[in-house]
C-alpha positions in Angstrom: -0.9 39.5 14.6 -2.7 36.2 14.6 -4.8 37.4 12.3 -2.0 37.9 9.9 -0.8 34.5 10.9 -4.0 32.6 10.6 -4.6 34.0 7.1 -0.7 33.2 6.2 -1.3 29.5 7.3 -4.7 29.4 5.4 -2.7 30.6 2.2 -0.1 27.9 2.9 -2.6 24.9 3.1 -4.6 26.1 0.2 -0.9 26.0 -1.8 0.3 22.6 -0.6 -2.9 20.8 -1.6 -2.5 22.9 -5.3 1.0 21.9 -5.4 -0.2 18.0 -4.6 -2.9 17.8 -6.8 -0.5 19.2 -9.4 2.2 17.0 -8.7 -0.4 13.6 -8.7 -2.0 14.5 -12.0 1.5 15.4 -13.7 2.5 11.5 -12.5 -0.8 10.5 -13.8 -0.4 12.3 -17.2 3.3 11.0 -17.4 2.2 7.3 -16.6 -0.5 7.8 -19.3 1.9 9.2 -21.7 4.3 6.3 -20.9 1.7 3.7 -21.0 0.7 4.3 -24.5 3.9 4.3 -25.9 5.7 1.4 -24.0 3.5 -0.9 -22.2 6.4 -3.0 -21.0 8.5 -0.2 -19.8 5.9 1.3 -17.9 5.3 -2.0 -15.6 8.7 -2.5 -15.0 8.8 1.4 -14.0 5.7 0.4 -11.9 7.4 -2.7 -10.0 10.7 -0.6 -9.4 8.9 2.4 -7.3 9.5 2.3 -3.7 6.5 3.0 -1.7 7.9 5.6 0.6 4.7 6.7 2.6 4.3 3.5 4.5 4.3 3.2 8.0 6.5 1.1 10.4 4.5 -2.1 11.4 5.8 -1.4 14.9 4.5 2.3 14.8 1.2 0.8 13.3 1.1 -1.4 16.4 1.5 0.6 19.2 -1.3 3.0 18.0 -3.6 0.3 17.9 -2.5 -1.5 21.0 -5.0 1.1 23.6 -7.5 0.4 21.2 -7.8 -3.6 21.1 -5.6 -4.4 24.7 -7.2 -7.4 26.0 -9.6 -8.6 23.2 -8.9 -11.2 20.9 -8.3 -9.9 17.1 -10.2 -11.4 14.3 -7.2 -13.9 13.6 -7.4 -15.2 17.1 -11.2 -16.0 16.9 -13.0 -18.4 14.5 -16.2 -18.2 16.1 -18.2 -15.2 17.3 -18.5 -15.9 20.7 -20.1 -19.0 22.5 -23.0 -19.3 24.9 -20.6 -19.0 27.9 -19.4 -15.7 26.6 -22.8 -14.7 26.1 -23.7 -15.2 30.0 -20.7 -13.2 31.3 -22.0 -10.1 30.1 -24.4 -8.5 32.0 -27.4 -7.5 31.0 -27.4 -10.1 28.2 -30.0 -12.3 29.4 -33.6 -12.6 28.2 -36.4 -11.2 30.5 -38.8 -14.1 31.6 -41.7 -14.1 29.3 -45.0 -14.9 30.7 -48.5 -15.4 30.0 -49.5 -12.1 31.9 -46.8 -10.0 30.5 -48.0 -11.2 26.8 -51.3 -10.8 27.2 -51.2 -7.5 29.2 
């Protein structure tokens, strides 16, 4: 029974991808034809289209918050770091170099 369900899921995934590709190519053909016939109307229609796949900004922030929590974002910092920040990180200090370590 599970084999049949897996097979049906695979077929459904293939058909849905094919349908999506068909819709995209059909829309592209229609837009190309409209552009060739009437460029002014093409640009008007292009500006009036709504973007429906945009995620809510709150959802994006909720998704990103665990990854970047506690670290400044790119807009908050103007430099890559200072010497004081580098000193706080353990293991960042260069080992002492002496003549004996170089010659050996």
